C-alpha positions in Angstrom: -16.9 -4.4 15.8 -19.5 -6.8 17.3 -23.2 -6.1 17.4 -23.8 -4.3 20.7 -27.4 -3.4 20.6 -29.0 -3.2 24.0 -31.9 -5.5 25.1 -35.0 -3.8 23.7 -37.3 -5.4 26.4 -35.0 -4.0 29.1 -35.0 -0.6 27.5 -38.8 -0.6 27.2 -39.1 -1.6 30.9 -36.8 1.2 31.9 -38.7 3.8 29.8 -42.0 2.6 31.4 -40.6 2.8 35.0 -39.2 6.2 34.3 -42.6 7.4 33.2 -44.4 6.0 36.2 -41.9 6.6 38.9 -43.2 8.8 41.8 -40.0 8.2 43.9 -37.9 11.3 44.4 -34.2 10.5 44.0 -32.2 11.3 47.0 -28.4 10.8 47.0 -27.1 8.6 49.8 -23.8 9.2 51.5 -21.4 6.3 51.1 -22.7 3.1 49.6 -26.1 3.5 47.9 -28.4 0.6 47.6 -30.7 1.9 44.9 -31.2 -0.8 42.4 -33.7 -2.7 40.4 -34.7 -5.7 42.1 -34.1 -9.3 41.4 -36.7 -12.0 41.7 -36.3 -14.1 44.9 -36.1 -17.3 42.9 -32.5 -16.6 41.9 -31.3 -16.2 45.5 -28.7 -18.3 47.0 -26.1 -17.5 49.7 -24.9 -13.9 49.5 -24.1 -11.3 51.7 -24.3 7.3 60.7 -25.7 8.8 63.2 -27.4 6.0 65.1 -26.0 6.4 68.5 -26.6 3.6 71.0 -25.8 2.4 74.5 -27.3 0.5 77.3 -30.5 2.6 77.5 -30.9 4.0 74.1 -34.7 4.4 74.3 -37.6 3.6 76.6 -38.4 -0.1 77.0 -42.0 -0.1 75.6 -41.9 -3.5 74.0 -45.2 -3.2 72.1 -45.5 0.6 72.0 -42.7 1.9 69.8 -40.0 0.6 67.4 -37.0 2.2 65.7 -36.0 1.2 62.2 -32.6 2.3 60.7 -33.0 2.0 56.9 -31.3 3.3 53.8 -32.4 6.6 52.3 -35.2 6.8 49.8 -36.3 3.2 50.5 -40.0 3.5 51.5 -43.0 5.4 50.2 -43.5 9.1 51.0 -46.3 11.6 50.7 -46.3 14.4 48.2 -44.0 16.5 50.4 -41.4 13.8 50.7 -42.4 12.8 54.2 -42.2 9.1 55.1 -44.7 9.5 57.9 -47.2 11.8 56.1 -50.9 10.8 55.8 -51.5 7.7 53.8 -47.9 6.5 53.9 -47.1 3.0 55.0 -45.6 4.2 58.3 -48.6 6.5 59.1 -51.0 3.6 58.3 -49.0 1.2 60.5 -49.0 3.6 63.4 -52.8 4.2 63.1 -53.5 0.4 62.7 -51.3 -0.8 65.5 -50.9 2.1 67.9 -47.2 1.6 67.7 -44.9 4.7 67.3 -42.4 4.2 64.5 -39.1 6.1 64.8 -37.9 5.9 61.2 -34.2 6.7 60.6 -32.4 7.1 57.2 -29.0 6.5 58.7 -27.9 3.2 57.3 -25.5 4.6 54.6 -22.9 1.9 54.3 -22.7 -1.7 55.5 -19.1 -1.6 56.7 -19.5 1.9 58.1 -22.5 0.8 60.2 -20.6 -2.3 61.3 -17.6 -0.3 62.4 -19.4 2.5 64.1 -22.5 0.8 65.5 -22.6 -3.0 65.4 -19.1 -3.8 66.5 -18.5 -1.2 69.2 -21.9 -1.7 70.8 -23.4 -5.1 70.0 -19.9 -6.5 70.0 -19.6 -5.4 73.6 -23.0 -6.7 74.7 -24.6 -3.2 74.6 -27.9 -2.3 72.9 -28.2 0.1 70.0 -30.9 2.6 69.3 -32.3 0.8 66.3 -34.6 -2.2 67.0 -34.4 -3.1 63.3 -31.6 -2.4 61.0 -31.3 -3.0 57.2 -28.0 -4.7 56.4 -27.4 -6.2 53.0 -27.6 -10.0 53.0 -23.8 -10.6 53.3 -23.6 -8.2 56.3 -26.8 -9.9 57.8 -25.0 -13.2 57.5 -22.1 -11.8 59.4 -24.0 -10.2 62.3 -26.3 -13.3 62.6 -23.2 -15.5 62.8 -21.7 -13.3 65.5 -24.9 -13.6 67.6 -25.8 -10.0 67.4 -29.5 -10.5 66.3 -32.7 -11.7 68.0 -34.7 -14.5 66.4 -37.9 -13.2 64.8 -40.9 -13.2 67.2 -42.8 -15.6 64.9 -46.0 -15.4 66.9 -46.2 -11.7 66.0 -45.6 -12.4 62.3 -48.4 -14.5 60.8 -47.6 -12.9 57.5 -44.3 -14.7 57.5 -46.2 -17.2 55.3 -45.9 -14.6 52.5 -42.1 -14.7 52.4 -40.9 -16.0 49.1 -39.7 -19.6 49.5 -36.2 -19.0 48.1 -35.3 -16.9 51.2 -36.0 -19.9 53.5 -33.1 -22.0 52.3 -30.0 -19.8 52.7 -27.0 -21.5 54.1 -26.3 -18.9 56.7 -29.8 -18.8 58.2 -31.9 -21.8 57.3 -35.6 -21.0 57.7 -34.9 -17.2 57.8 -35.1 -17.3 61.6 -33.1 -14.1 62.2 -34.0 -11.9 59.2 -36.8 -10.9 56.8 -35.9 -9.5 53.4 -36.7 -5.9 52.7 -35.9 -5.4 48.9 -33.4 -6.7 46.4 -31.4 -5.4 43.5 -29.3 -5.9 40.3 -26.0 -4.2 39.4 -25.0 -3.8 35.8 -23.5 -1.0 33.6 -24.8 2.4 32.6 -23.6 4.7 29.8 -24.3 7.8 27.8 -24.4 6.8 24.2 -24.0 10.4 23.1 -20.7 10.7 24.8 -19.3 7.3 23.7 -20.7 7.2 20.3 -22.7 4.0 20.7 -23.7 1.3 23.2 -22.0 -1.0 25.6 -22.7 -4.6 26.3 -19.8 -6.0 28.4 -18.2 -5.1 31.7 -14.9 -5.2 29.8 -16.1 -2.2 27.8 -15.5 -0.1 30.9 -11.8 -1.0 30.6 -11.6 0.1 27.0 -8.9 2.8 26.7 -11.2 5.0 24.7 -13.1 5.6 28.0 -10.0 6.5 30.0 -10.8 8.9 32.8 -14.5 8.9 32.0 -15.8 5.9 34.1 -16.9 5.3 37.7 -17.1 2.1 39.7 -19.1 1.4 42.8 -17.7 1.3 46.3 -19.6 -1.9 46.9 -16.9 -4.4 46.1 -19.3 -7.3 45.5 -20.7 -5.4 42.5 -17.5 -3.9 41.1 -15.3 -7.0 41.7 -18.2 -9.3 40.9 -18.9 -7.8 37.5 -15.2 -7.7 36.7 -14.9 -11.4 37.6 -17.9 -12.2 35.4 -16.2 -10.2 32.6 -13.2 -12.5 33.0 -15.4 -15.6 32.8 -14.9 -16.4 36.5 -17.5 -17.9 38.9 -18.8 -15.5 41.6 -21.4 -17.9 43.0 -18.5 -20.1 44.3 -15.7 -17.5 44.3 -12.1 -18.4 44.5 -9.7 -16.0 46.2 -7.3 -16.3 43.2 -10.0 -15.1 40.9 -11.0 -12.3 43.2 -7.4 -11.1 43.4 -7.1 -11.3 39.6 -10.1 -9.0 39.4 -8.6 -6.7 42.1 -5.4 -6.5 40.1 -7.4 -5.5 37.0 -9.3 -2.8 39.0 -6.1 -1.5 40.6 -4.3 -1.2 37.3 -7.3 0.7 35.8 -7.2 3.0 38.8 -3.5 3.6 38.5 -3.7 4.1 34.8 -6.3 6.7 35.1 -9.0 4.6 33.5 -11.3 5.0 36.5 -12.1 8.5 37.5 -13.8 7.7 40.8 -15.3 5.1 43.0 -18.7 6.1 44.4 -21.9 5.2 46.0 -25.0 6.2 44.0 -23.7 9.8 43.8 -22.4 8.6 40.4 -25.8 9.8 39.1 -24.8 13.4 39.5 -21.6 12.6 37.5 -23.8 11.1 34.7 -26.0 14.1 34.7 -23.2 16.7 34.4 -21.3 14.4 32.0 -18.2 14.1 34.3 -18.4 10.4 33.4 -19.6 8.5 30.3 -20.1 5.1 31.8 -20.1 3.3 35.1 -21.1 0.3 37.2 -24.6 1.1 38.3 -27.8 0.0 40.0 -30.6 -0.1 37.6 -33.1 1.4 40.0 -30.9 4.5 40.3 -30.9 4.9 36.5 -34.7 4.9 36.5 -34.6 8.1 38.5 -32.7 10.1 35.9 -34.4 12.5 33.4 -35.0 10.3 30.3 -34.0 13.3 28.2 -30.4 12.6 29.3 -30.6 9.4 27.3 -28.7 7.3 29.9 -29.0 3.6 29.3 -28.7 0.6 31.6 -27.9 -3.0 30.8 -27.0 -6.3 32.3 -23.6 -7.1 30.8 -23.4 -10.0 28.4 -21.4 -12.0 31.0 -24.1 -11.4 33.6 -25.0 -9.0 36.4 -24.8 -9.2 40.2 -27.8 -9.3 42.5 -28.3 -8.8 46.2 -31.0 -8.2 48.8 -31.3 -6.1 51.9 -32.8 -7.4 55.1 -34.6 -6.4 58.3 -32.7 -7.8 61.3 -33.7 -7.3 64.9 -30.9 -6.1 67.1 -29.7 -8.2 70.0 -31.2 -7.1 73.3 -33.9 -4.8 71.9 -36.6 -4.0 74.5 -39.1 -3.7 71.6 -39.2 -7.2 70.2 -43.0 -7.4 70.0 -43.3 -4.1 68.1 -40.5 -5.1 65.8 -42.3 -8.2 64.9 -45.6 -6.4 64.3 -43.8 -4.0 61.9 -42.5 -7.0 60.0 -45.9 -8.5 59.9 -47.5 -5.3 58.6 -45.1 -4.8 55.7 -45.5 -8.5 54.7 -49.2 -8.0 54.0 -49.3 -8.1 50.2 -51.4 -4.9 50.0 -49.0 -3.0 52.2 -46.0 -4.4 50.4 -47.6 -3.4 47.1 -47.9 0.2 48.3 -44.1 0.3 49.0 -43.4 -1.4 45.6 -45.5 1.0 43.7 -43.5 3.9 45.1 -40.0 2.6 45.2 -40.3 0.2 42.2 -38.0 -2.4 43.6 -38.8 -6.1 43.6 -40.6 -7.2 46.7 -39.8 -10.4 48.6 -43.5 -10.8 49.5 -45.8 -13.3 47.8 -48.9 -11.8 46.4 -47.5 -8.4 45.5 -48.1 -8.8 41.8 -51.8 -9.5 42.2 -52.1 -6.7 44.7 -50.5 -4.3 42.2 -52.9 -5.4 39.5 -55.8 -4.7 41.9 -54.6 -1.1 42.4 -55.6 -0.1 38.9 -53.8 0.9 35.7 -50.5 2.0 37.2 -50.3 -1.1 39.3 -51.1 -3.3 36.3 -48.3 -1.7 34.2 -45.9 -2.3 37.1 -47.0 -5.9 37.4 -46.0 -6.4 33.7 -42.6 -4.8 34.1 -39.9 -7.4 33.7 -37.5 -5.3 35.9 -39.9 -5.7 38.8 -40.9 -9.2 37.9 -38.0 -10.6 35.9 -38.5 -13.3 33.3 -36.6 -16.5 33.2 -34.0 -15.2 30.7 -33.2 -12.2 32.9 -32.9 -14.5 35.9 -30.3 -16.6 34.1 -28.1 -13.5 33.6 -27.9 -12.5 37.3 -25.7 -14.1 40.0 -25.3 -13.7 43.7 -21.8 -13.3 45.0 -21.2 -16.3 47.2 -20.1 -16.3 50.9 -16.5 -15.9 51.9 -15.0 -16.7 55.3 -14.8 -13.7 57.5 -11.0 -13.7 57.1 -11.2 -13.6 53.3 -14.1 -11.1 53.4 -12.0 -8.7 55.5 -9.0 -9.3 53.3 -10.8 -8.4 50.1 -12.5 -5.4 51.7 -9.2 -4.1 53.0 -7.4 -4.4 49.7 -10.4 -2.9 47.8 -10.4 0.1 50.2 -6.7 0.6 49.6 -7.4 0.6 45.8 -10.4 3.0 46.0 -8.7 5.3 48.4 
């Protein structure tokens, strides 16, 4: 049997982050986007109950703003309140006089597209949210469809703090229609007590000895992407033949009973109660688990996938000025560091590392954490799933949905 010892530096970073994390884990419905976050230098092209209508909220362009974001994705007070005293949102409201309506209703990219973006923005109507948080590939889609407003650059002098790598993406050169929120890495997680050792490859999840004890993510770019990497295929410049080969492998594993379930980040509950022994996982989610469980996370030998989430301003918003001022506020390195210290994701804002160091011992330790500020070796092992045409994207999503049920 090959040597499958996990990366000791990665393990040390996970232990440190677990000890320091103040973020309360909250399970998202549908696709979760918890994940440890990749450095912007590796980026290339990638990809509820919100309501909406023609008059969703009052047109106070510089007085209020609504942000639809993923759950557990901003700092909270000790009572778990995102708007409590001392939080980023509370400080923003106090500093600017702008009322923030913060929603945690962006649960799944495709769900939001089908329920909110397409039926409303697709028909020229406004939606409630002035800012939404699609993952990069969905941002590329809605930007291409003309459903976003250009950033009001005059309101965002802190745009200069955006990491340079985000300015050269094929689908929005200069980042004119988005600003990144956070980013992430997908890899594999396992319980060594249940499997009698460690894992190192995505192919390990397909080992018959784990039959009926694994889970995979409902985000196909991670599940399919990792499977493709396990087969030695390119995901940066993906070919449909390779994607379909990976889908065939996933479908066979599902039909054979190898895969117990496909999930969002509710797979954490299954790891905790030992329903599963291993899974495709977002590293940031694993940091939230009780270290006594002994769950490990690793980037597979063949590589991991990475992604980032965005802030996009919805077409027709009456609150463009306020939206720009929010973006400007969270792109101040001090404010971005406050978010980073709480959520422990990699920030797209220049200067965050120095700002963390200035915050004291806890910040200094985070600034040295290679999961927040990955080293060159880690960056070489992560890859962004390349763009597909809308036709191919829909075809892959449709087949993946049929497989996952």
